[in-house]
C-alpha positions, -999 to +999 in steps of 0.1 A: +235-352+078+264-339+057+263-303+047+252-296+011+280-284-010+270-260-038+291-259-070+283-227-089+277-226-126+265-198-148+236-195-173+235-173-204+225-143-183+256-148-161+234-157-131+248-181-106+230-215-106+245-239-080+247-276-086+229-291-056+218-324-071+242-347-051+224-338-018+217-369+003+183-360+017+154-344-002+117-336+004+094-338-025+059-322-023+033-334-048+004-312-054-033-322-057-032-315-095-005-341-099-021-367-076-055-365-093-045-354-128-070-325-124-099-348-116-111-367-085-092-400-089-057-410-083-036-405-115-013-435-117-001-422-151+013-391-135+025-407-102+042-438-116+072-420-131+076-399-100+076-430-078+100-448-100+125-419-097+120-418-059+129-455-058+160-448-079+171-421-055+166-445-026+186-472-044+214-447-048+216-444-010+196-412-007+167-405+017+134-392+003+104-378+022+072-372+003+046-347+012+014-355-007-018-336-012-049-351-027-068-367+001-097-342+000-100-344-037-100-382-037-126-383-010-148-359-028-146-380-059-155-411-040-185-394-024-195-375-056-192-342-036-190-311-058-166-282-052-192-259-037-199-283-009-162-285+000-165-250+014-181-266+044-153-275+069-171-307+081-175-319+045-139-313+038-129-332+068-151-361+059-137-362+024-102-361+039-109-391+061-121-412+032-095-399+007-065-404+029-070-442+029-074-441-009-043-420-012-021-443+009-035-475-008-026-461-042+010-452-031+013-486-014+005-503-047+031-483-066+059-486-041+054-523-033+063-532-069+099-524-060+097-537-024+098-503-009+080-498+025+061-466+030+047-449+062+018-426+067+026-395+088-003-372+095+006-339+112-012-311+130-003-276+141+008-288+175+035-310+159+053-278+150+042-251+174+050-272+205+088-275+208+088-309+225+065-324+198+087-307+172+117-326+185+098-358+188+087-355+151+123-353+141+132-385+161+104-405+145+113-393+110+150-400+115+142-436+126+119-442+096+146-430+072+172-451+089+150-481+084+148-474+047+112-463+047+097-436+025+075-414+048+044-399+031+032-369+050+000-350+049-018-326+072-043-343+093-073-326+078-098-349+095-091-333+129-071-301+122-092-269+123-065-246+137-059-229+103-094-216+101-096-207+138-064-187+138-072-170+105-106-159+119-087-143+148-063-125+125-033-146+139-004-163+121-003-200+116+025-225+112+009-242+083-024-247+066-012-260+032+012-287+022+036-263+005+045-247+038+042-280+057+068-295+033+092-267+040+088-271+077+095-308+074+126-300+053+137-275+080+132-300+108+151-328+090+179-305+076+172-318+042+193-306+013+165-297-011+128-292-014+111-300-047+076-286-051+058-303-080+027-284-093+009-279-127+028-248-138+064-245-150+077-224-121+075-189-109+063-169-139+069-133-149+039-118-167+023-153-166+045-168-193+082-164-187+098-188-161+122-171-137+150-196-136+169-185-105+160-167-073+185-157-047+163-133-027+126-131-021+117-095-030+083-076-028+083-077-066+085-115-066+057-117-040+035-097-062+040-121-091+028-150-069-005-135-059-035-158-066-049-192-057-047-226-075-078-242-089-075-276-071-052-269-042-055-245-012-027-221-018-012-213-051+021-197-059+021-175-028+024-205-005+050-220-027+071-189-025+067-189+013+079-225+013+108-217-009+118-189+015+119-213+044+140-237+024+164-209+016+168-200+053+178-236+060+208-232+037+194-256+012+176-251-021+140-253-034+127-260-069+092-253-082+085-272-113+058-288-134+051-323-121+028-331-150+059-337-172+067-375-168+105-370-168+105-339-145+125-353-116+151-369-140+156-335-156+158-317-123+184-340-108+203-341-141+210-304-134+189-291-163+177-255-160+140-263-156+115-247-132+126-221-107+155-227-084+157-209-051+190-207-033+206-186-006+238-188+014+222-174+046+211-199+072+191-199+104+199-225+130+173-251+142+156-233+170+157-199+153+141-214+122+114-228+144+108-194+160+107-176+126+086-201+106+072-231+125+059-218+158+024-204+160+025-168+172+005-166+205+007-129+214+023-096+207+047-073+225+045-037+215+078-019+220+090+017+220+114+030+193+144+027+217+138-010+222+132-016+185+166+000+177+183-019+204+170-052+191+177-045+154+210-027+157+224-035+191+214-072+192+199-067+226+174-087+246+139-073+251+136-058+286+103-048+303+114-012+302+111-012+264+076-027+262+046-004+258+019-031+260+011-068+259-016-081+236-033-115+238-024-143+263+007-165+261+026-189+282+063-190+290+084-204+261+056-197+236+065-175+205+053-139+204+054-113+178+075-082+186+060-051+169+067-013+169+042+013+181+026+013+146+019-024+148+046-035+123+062-068+131+100-067+130+109-097+151+097-128+168+109-144+200+103-170+226+088-154+257+107-157+290+075-155+310+037-156+307+016-126+294+003-120+329+038-119+343+049-096+315+021-072+322+031-071+359+067-064+350+058-036+328+037-020+355+065-022+380+094-011+357+124-003+378+110-019+409+124-050+425+092-061+442+086-088+417+122-095+407+144-111+433+174-110+410+170-074+398+172-065+361+180-101+351+144-110+359+130-082+338+141-098+305+110-106+286+127-122+256+164-132+256+185-122+226+193-158+216+156-165+213+149-135+190+147-136+152+145-105+131+117-107+105+121-075+086+131-080+049 
């Protein structure tokens, strides 16, 4: 993939707004409210113009990946299941199983009019948290795009329960909504842009004024995003999280109103519509995976000296700086690194299992468990640590 070149322009507030629209690879996430038109059936009226524009991008030599919600809603409509019953996990999974086939059949009809092949890609947590599967996902997606296929991605809701399981344990997750999933796919494919289509005009200030350009995700912006959507799982909070991941890839994200039939035309024409997120900072592939994609499996509580060494001195995490080990993890799994007050400031890929880490902490300074001395007492190597503090 060629690197996205940003050409800076200015709006009437003298804010920088880069021209990113010539990017070769783009991920477009379509929300449930767009897929169903706010009801429980596939809305061809709202999807047809979006599909036509995707075909146009493809004919221009670009590569497009769709992340589409809507399976649960379509399944619920088919089974005449009301919203209250969808609170039951098994019912949601049954609706997803039925709705996913309806969703793909509807997309097949729209894309086949222009002779465009599509592929269904259903993903679970392990496709991101396990590094090998993460790499295999990229290979498959690259092959599909090379063959001229439009992949249509969704979470495999029929079998995936990891979101609820981890949430009940108070642990982090890699994804549990399609906003974040779309951003992780963008990151894995090094796409130039992430377009999130929803039923609002963008990130709003005081519920009415669209914020046109965001170059940094601040606590104030996060507070504006609090709340859930009516038809989807997340709301603006998950979209803001997705935009942040996109910014860390060195690309851009746009949140815009997909109910407008010409929305993609206007976005790619460079019109100031929706909210554009852009940053010049960039995390490399493995570091992005550690920061955003991997499921956090345990915690290492460190003393103030180790915290300062990691943040300021760019040091590895040694056994001598660890106060305690929480939860179980295996070697090469991602752990949260927190201070003595429990505040997370970094994440890293563990150099050993939790049991080995506990033994190393108990034998600090001893060589009984370390044949190669201090080198073996490194719990997380510096090149596998990502700082998380804002």
